[in-house]
Backbone as CSV, one residue per row, in Angstrom:
resi,resn,N_x,N_y,N_z,CA_x,CA_y,CA_z,C_x,C_y,C_z
1,UNK,180.493,137.754,131.497,179.093,137.562,131.791,178.265,137.729,130.517
2,UNK,177.355,136.845,130.286,176.537,136.857,129.081,175.547,138.021,129.114
3,UNK,175.525,138.801,128.020,174.596,139.922,127.909,173.180,139.386,127.699
4,UNK,172.179,140.026,128.335,170.785,139.595,128.167,170.259,139.984,126.786
5,UNK,170.645,141.148,126.308,170.272,141.619,124.970,171.556,142.046,124.278
6,UNK,171.601,141.833,122.977,172.778,142.243,122.216,172.359,143.103,121.030
7,UNK,173.216,144.052,120.679,173.001,144.870,119.487,173.683,144.155,118.338
8,UNK,172.910,143.879,117.290,173.425,143.133,116.145,173.085,143.880,114.864
9,UNK,173.708,143.448,113.775,173.402,144.000,112.458,172.549,142.980,111.721
10,UNK,171.280,143.322,111.526,170.340,142.421,110.860,170.534,142.472,109.350
11,UNK,170.611,141.295,108.737,170.717,141.155,107.292,169.460,140.426,106.826
12,UNK,168.523,141.191,106.291,167.232,140.662,105.873,167.148,140.774,104.355
13,UNK,166.678,139.719,103.673,166.582,139.786,102.213,165.813,141.030,101.749
14,UNK,166.338,141.673,100.738,165.729,142.833,100.082,165.671,144.094,100.964
15,UNK,166.469,144.136,102.035,166.524,145.308,102.905,167.972,145.692,103.160
16,UNK,168.189,146.977,103.437,169.517,147.431,103.826,169.824,146.904,105.229
17,UNK,171.098,146.688,105.548,171.454,146.236,106.897,170.976,147.248,107.930
18,UNK,170.510,146.752,109.077,170.056,147.678,110.117,170.422,147.153,111.502
19,UNK,170.712,148.104,112.389,171.031,147.775,113.773,169.742,147.439,114.506
20,UNK,169.755,146.320,115.221,168.610,145.936,116.039,169.117,145.409,117.373
21,UNK,168.226,145.300,118.332,168.542,144.676,119.606,167.806,143.348,119.654
22,UNK,168.499,142.311,120.078,167.965,140.952,120.068,168.210,140.305,121.428
23,UNK,167.214,139.570,121.935,167.451,138.804,123.154,168.578,137.820,122.874
24,UNK,169.496,137.687,123.813,170.656,136.811,123.641,170.309,135.394,124.117
25,UNK,169.297,134.804,123.437,168.873,133.439,123.751,168.822,132.626,122.461
26,UNK,168.990,131.340,122.588,168.904,130.455,121.434,167.537,130.582,120.766
27,UNK,166.490,130.650,121.567,165.131,130.734,121.027,164.940,131.990,120.175
28,UNK,165.435,133.133,120.657,165.292,134.391,119.913,166.079,134.338,118.601
29,UNK,167.252,133.730,118.646,168.075,133.617,117.439,167.419,132.694,116.421
30,UNK,166.882,131.566,116.882,166.205,130.638,115.977,164.968,131.287,115.371
31,UNK,164.243,132.049,116.158,163.053,132.746,115.640,163.462,133.745,114.559
32,UNK,164.555,134.473,114.798,164.991,135.484,113.832,165.364,134.852,112.490
33,UNK,166.112,133.746,112.526,166.571,133.131,111.262,165.573,132.124,110.701
34,UNK,164.541,131.789,111.478,163.503,130.888,110.995,163.870,129.415,111.041
35,UNK,164.673,129.009,112.013,165.037,127.597,112.126,166.323,127.405,112.898
36,UNK,166.973,126.278,112.623,168.233,125.957,113.288,169.292,126.988,112.920
37,UNK,170.112,127.372,113.903,171.126,128.384,113.616,172.465,127.750,113.264
38,UNK,173.189,128.472,112.435,174.577,128.146,112.124,175.375,129.410,112.411
39,UNK,176.514,129.265,113.077,177.386,130.394,113.392,178.659,130.282,112.561
40,UNK,178.929,131.308,111.771,180.088,131.332,110.887,180.975,132.494,111.312
41,UNK,182.246,132.219,111.570,183.174,133.264,111.997,183.696,134.033,110.791
42,UNK,183.590,135.353,110.871,184.174,136.247,109.869,185.351,136.927,110.549
43,UNK,186.481,137.001,109.895,187.644,137.622,110.541,188.302,138.672,109.658
44,UNK,187.547,139.256,108.732,188.146,140.230,107.822,188.334,141.615,108.440
45,UNK,187.859,141.841,109.666,188.078,143.126,110.315,189.190,143.065,111.348
46,UNK,189.799,141.894,111.516,190.849,141.746,112.507,190.321,141.298,113.855
47,UNK,188.997,141.305,114.013,188.402,140.787,115.246,187.362,139.743,114.856
48,UNK,187.014,138.908,115.800,186.083,137.835,115.467,184.640,138.330,115.487
49,UNK,184.012,138.213,114.352,182.616,138.570,114.176,181.899,137.295,113.754
50,UNK,180.684,137.096,114.245,179.941,135.883,113.934,178.715,136.201,113.098
51,UNK,178.591,135.504,111.973,177.389,135.563,111.152,176.487,134.430,111.631
52,UNK,175.300,134.768,112.086,174.326,133.775,112.528,173.247,133.697,111.459
53,UNK,173.036,132.481,110.932,172.075,132.307,109.851,171.353,130.973,110.018
54,UNK,170.393,130.719,109.134,169.651,129.465,109.151,170.542,128.375,108.582
55,UNK,170.748,127.327,109.349,171.622,126.223,108.951,171.141,125.541,107.674
56,UNK,169.838,125.569,107.424,169.267,124.891,106.259,168.671,125.880,105.257
57,UNK,169.106,127.129,105.299,168.520,128.173,104.453,168.450,127.831,102.981
58,UNK,169.533,127.321,102.437,169.550,126.974,101.007,168.692,125.746,100.743
59,UNK,168.777,124.738,101.612,167.990,123.515,101.439,166.492,123.790,101.492
60,UNK,166.091,124.760,102.337,164.684,125.107,102.476,164.209,126.065,101.392
61,UNK,165.139,126.525,100.565,164.773,127.455,99.497,164.431,128.849,99.999
62,UNK,165.050,129.263,101.115,164.799,130.611,101.619,165.314,131.634,100.602
63,UNK,164.740,132.823,100.591,165.167,133.844,99.624,166.659,134.140,99.746
64,UNK,167.308,134.290,98.591,168.720,134.658,98.606,168.845,136.053,99.198
65,UNK,169.891,136.250,99.984,170.026,137.476,100.751,171.201,138.315,100.261
66,UNK,172.423,137.828,100.500,173.622,138.595,100.162,174.753,137.680,99.738
67,UNK,175.621,138.190,98.839,176.812,137.410,98.504,177.787,137.440,99.680
68,UNK,178.473,136.329,99.874,179.493,136.220,100.919,180.831,135.913,100.272
69,UNK,181.900,136.350,100.902,183.258,136.056,100.451,183.434,136.364,98.964
70,UNK,183.140,137.604,98.612,183.294,138.089,97.231,182.554,137.220,96.218
71,UNK,181.389,136.724,96.624,180.556,135.955,95.701,180.832,134.468,95.683
72,UNK,181.751,133.985,96.526,182.048,132.547,96.556,180.903,131.745,97.164
73,UNK,180.051,132.399,97.951,178.902,131.744,98.562,177.800,132.790,98.691
74,UNK,176.652,132.358,99.173,175.534,133.284,99.321,174.782,132.959,100.606
75,UNK,174.325,133.996,101.272,173.480,133.851,102.453,172.049,133.693,101.972
76,UNK,171.354,132.676,102.466,169.944,132.452,102.130,169.113,132.661,103.384
77,UNK,168.089,133.491,103.283,167.245,133.791,104.433,167.865,134.866,105.295
78,UNK,167.165,135.234,106.376,167.680,136.277,107.255,168.859,135.795,108.082
79,UNK,169.690,136.743,108.467,170.825,136.456,109.334,171.198,137.712,110.084
80,UNK,172.158,137.593,110.967,172.640,138.782,111.672,174.098,138.589,112.052
81,UNK,174.762,139.720,112.283,176.158,139.732,112.702,176.232,140.154,114.156
82,UNK,177.029,139.419,114.921,177.232,139.719,116.334,178.715,139.602,116.656
83,UNK,179.106,140.127,117.793,180.455,139.940,118.278,180.545,138.598,118.988
84,UNK,181.743,138.249,119.428,181.953,136.977,120.113,183.047,137.171,121.150
85,UNK,182.803,136.685,122.380,183.839,136.801,123.400,184.781,135.593,123.353
86,UNK,185.781,135.579,124.230,186.775,134.509,124.179,186.254,133.175,124.719
87,UNK,185.014,133.157,125.211,184.397,131.904,125.651,183.393,131.375,124.623
88,UNK,183.263,132.085,123.506,182.347,131.651,122.453,180.927,132.171,122.589
89,UNK,180.684,133.052,123.564,179.356,133.650,123.728,179.173,134.797,122.752
90,UNK,177.977,134.936,122.204,177.698,136.069,121.338,177.578,137.324,122.178
91,UNK,178.076,138.423,121.631,178.053,139.718,122.299,177.541,140.759,121.315
92,UNK,177.317,141.966,121.815,176.946,143.061,120.925,178.056,143.287,119.910
93,UNK,177.667,143.632,118.709,178.628,143.925,117.651,179.265,145.281,117.954
94,UNK,180.591,145.361,118.033,181.238,146.653,118.277,180.831,147.675,117.204
95,UNK,180.717,148.941,117.604,180.238,149.968,116.676,181.121,150.083,115.437
96,UNK,182.429,149.916,115.587,183.312,150.006,114.417,182.985,148.896,113.413
97,UNK,182.711,147.694,113.903,182.332,146.589,113.019,180.940,146.817,112.444
98,UNK,180.036,147.388,113.243,178.685,147.705,112.781,178.778,148.632,111.562
99,UNK,179.575,149.676,111.681,179.731,150.645,110.589,180.375,149.989,109.366
100,UNK,181.414,149.188,109.582,182.114,148.514,108.485,181.173,147.578,107.717
101,UNK,180.441,146.739,108.450,179.583,145.756,107.785,178.305,146.364,107.204
102,UNK,177.874,147.515,107.712,176.740,148.209,107.079,177.098,148.545,105.636
103,UNK,178.325,148.967,105.424,178.783,149.285,104.068,179.077,148.010,103.272
104,UNK,179.752,147.058,103.907,180.141,145.817,103.230,178.932,145.064,102.704
105,UNK,177.849,145.029,103.485,176.664,144.252,103.107,175.510,145.117,102.604
106,UNK,175.816,146.302,102.082,174.775,147.168,101.499,174.126,146.502,100.292
107,UNK,174.913,145.793,99.517,174.395,145.157,98.308,173.666,143.874,98.664
108,UNK,172.424,143.785,98.223,171.686,142.550,98.449,171.263,141.954,97.125
109,UNK,170.841,140.714,97.156,170.485,140.001,95.940,169.016,140.212,95.622
110,UNK,168.736,140.608,94.402,167.364,140.771,93.940,167.036,139.599,93.049
111,UNK,166.058,138.807,93.436,165.652,137.651,92.636,164.568,138.078,91.647
112,UNK,164.700,137.586,90.436,163.711,137.906,89.385,162.924,136.667,89.056
């Protein structure tokens, strides 16, 4: 059953990662990232975690946020991490993943 609200890890440019609660609707997700959403699966914790970000963040020139994949790419604009069930629905991020990614994404990009 789809959760009405989900606990996610917000990744906002120039801020430390923080736990927030978000309505589990397309509209709320688009509002958070400022446009069309893109869902990217991260599997470095052994479970499926989804990075939700603006699909056109780089094209729109959104502020650089965080390095991804050891610097191979970069997140532009705000994004958040959520869990994912076996039907592809976003779910609350498990607390163990929340703690892991709070540390993993502590470093953010400072533009000069």
